[in-house]
N, C-alpha and C positions, 0 to 999 in steps of 0.2 A: 564548406561542409560544417554543420553544427555538431555540438558535443554528442547528441543522440545518434546522428547518422554515422559518426565515426565509431560507434560502439557495436555495430552489427556483427563483427567477427568475434569480439571478446565480450562475453556476457557479463563480465564483472569489472571491466576496465573503465570505470567512471572516475572523473577527476573529483577531488574533494570539493571544488567550487560548484560543480554541477549538482552534486548531492546536497551540499549545504544550501544552495539556492532553492532547491525543491523543498527542503525541510523548513526553510524560512518562509516560503510563499504559501504553503498549505496550512489550513486551519482544521478542516473537517476531514477525518479519515474513516473510511469504511473498511473494517478488518474482516475479510471473507475467510471463514474457517475458524472463527473465534471459538475458544473452548472455555467452559466454566471451571475447568480443572486447573488448579494452581501449579501443577507440575508440568503443564504443557507450555511450549515456547510461545504459542499465540497469546496465552494468558499473560505471560511475563512481558512480552512486547507491548501488549495493550496497556498494561500497568505503567510501564515507563513512558509511553506516549501520553497517557493521561497526566502523569507527574510533570511532563514538560509543557502542559497547558493546551494540548490538542483536544479537540472534541473527537472522541473515538466511538464509532457506531459498530457494534459487533453484528456480524452476519453469519447465521448458521440455522438452516431450516429446522434442525432438531431442537433448537433452543428458542425459536421464535416466540416472542411474547414474554420470555423470561428475562432476568437481569444477569449481566456479566459485569463484574466490577462496578455495579450500580448503574449500568447503562442498559437501556432496553435493547434487546436483540431482535433483529429482523430476519425474515426467511430468505430474502434476496435483495439485491441492490434496488430493484424497481419499487420495492415497498418503502424505501427510506424517504422521509418527507423533506428534511433539509437538503440543500445542495451539497454534494460531496466533492471535495477537491482532489482527494487521492484515494485510490483503491489499493489496499495492501492485501496481497494474495497469499494465504496459508493453505493452499490446495496443491494438488499434484501439477506437474508441468503440463500434463495432458488437459487437465481441467482449466488451466490458465487461459486458453483460447476462448472458451465460453464466458469466463468471468470478464475477460477483456471486451468481448462483445457487449456484455451488460454495462460495463464501465463507459463505453462509448455511448450507449443508449441513454445513460443518465447525465452525460455531459461532464464526466470527470476530467480533470486536467493532467492527472498522473496515474499511471499503472505501475505499481511496485510489486515485483515478485520476490518472495523471500529466498533465503539461502537454499541452494540446490533446486530452485524452481527456475527453469529456463525454457522458454518457448519462443523461438525466433519468429514463427508465423504470427503469434499474438503480438509480439513487439512491432513487427512490420505493419500489422493492421492498425495498431494504436498510433504509430508514427505517421501513417498515411493521413490521419485526420487531425494531426497536430498535437497529439497527447504525448507527454514526456514518458519515457519508459526506463525502469531500472529492473534488472534481473540479477538473481543470485546475490542479493545484498539484504542486509537487515537494518531497518531504521534505528533500532535500539543500539546496535553496534556503532552506527554512524553518529548517533547523538553522544556516544562515549568517546568519539575520536578527539584527540587533543586539539585539532584545528577548530573544533566546535566551540563557539563562545556563547551559545544560547540564542533563543528566538528574540527578535525585536518585536515588541508589542506596540 
């Protein structure tokens, strides 16, 4: 049984190695639910991901065509031109299923659901097609974990 399969019962019981490998392997992250407001968690997470050298593409239909942290915002995942490695979901648990369907359609390798976002159906759907899944975790927090030594370029 692989790391992801063992996670089905506990939405946040991922090993440091599993999370670290994901964060080392991805380069392009689509952040669904991005906000232009600096007081929002999605803005702060996007800022940290950019500081760590990731390419972060904000996704928010209300902000499509505008810039968030200097990055062009898209209305949906299908509108993004470069290949996306990871989809970081800042939407409700209920909305995570539809976002996961979009992530599958664009060929993402990872679906990451932020803190308090848990959708087991979405996780099972993604896992069934070989996409790695993380629920109820924050990449910003993981990057601040003492076990993290930084990305290998």
